C-alpha positions as CSV (number, residue, x, y, z in Angstrom):
1,X,5.0,9.5,-4.0
2,X,7.8,7.1,-3.6
3,X,11.2,8.2,-4.9
4,X,11.8,5.1,-7.1
5,X,8.6,5.8,-9.1
6,X,9.6,9.5,-9.5
7,X,13.0,8.5,-10.8
8,X,11.4,6.1,-13.3
9,X,8.9,8.7,-14.6
10,X,11.8,11.3,-14.9
11,X,13.9,8.7,-16.9
12,X,11.0,8.0,-19.2
13,X,10.6,11.7,-20.0
14,X,14.1,11.8,-21.4
15,X,14.1,8.3,-23.0
16,X,15.4,8.7,-26.6
17,X,14.0,5.4,-27.9
18,X,11.1,3.2,-26.9
19,X,13.5,0.5,-25.7
20,X,14.9,3.0,-23.2
21,X,11.6,3.2,-21.4
22,X,11.4,1.6,-18.0
23,X,8.1,0.1,-16.8
24,X,6.8,1.2,-13.4
25,X,6.8,-1.6,-10.8
26,X,3.5,-3.4,-10.1
27,X,4.1,-3.2,-6.4
28,X,6.9,-2.3,-3.9
29,X,7.9,-4.6,-1.1
30,X,10.3,-4.4,1.8
31,X,11.5,-7.7,3.2
32,X,12.4,-7.4,6.9
33,X,14.4,-9.8,9.1
34,X,11.9,-9.7,12.1
35,X,8.1,-9.7,12.5
36,X,5.3,-12.0,12.8
37,X,2.9,-10.7,10.1
38,X,3.0,-8.9,6.8
39,X,1.2,-5.6,6.3
40,X,0.7,-2.8,3.9
41,X,1.6,0.8,4.6
42,X,-0.6,3.8,3.9
43,X,1.2,4.4,0.7
44,X,0.7,0.8,-0.6
45,X,4.2,-0.6,0.2
46,X,4.1,-4.2,1.4
47,X,6.2,-5.0,4.5
48,X,6.9,-8.7,4.7
49,X,9.0,-10.5,7.3
50,X,11.3,-13.1,5.8
51,X,9.8,-15.8,7.9
52,X,6.5,-15.4,5.9
53,X,8.4,-17.1,3.0
54,X,9.0,-20.4,4.9
55,X,6.9,-23.5,4.3
């Protein structure tokens, strides 16, 4: 499991009020500076080159 999600779950265990609870992300994305194509890793992380955001 990814460290960010572990940290969120740990935080939520000790949250004192409902407003202290952090929602888990819907997806995780890494934006890279180089590459020709986006892909998804085995643990469902999206890897997307910045060029994919151009028109």
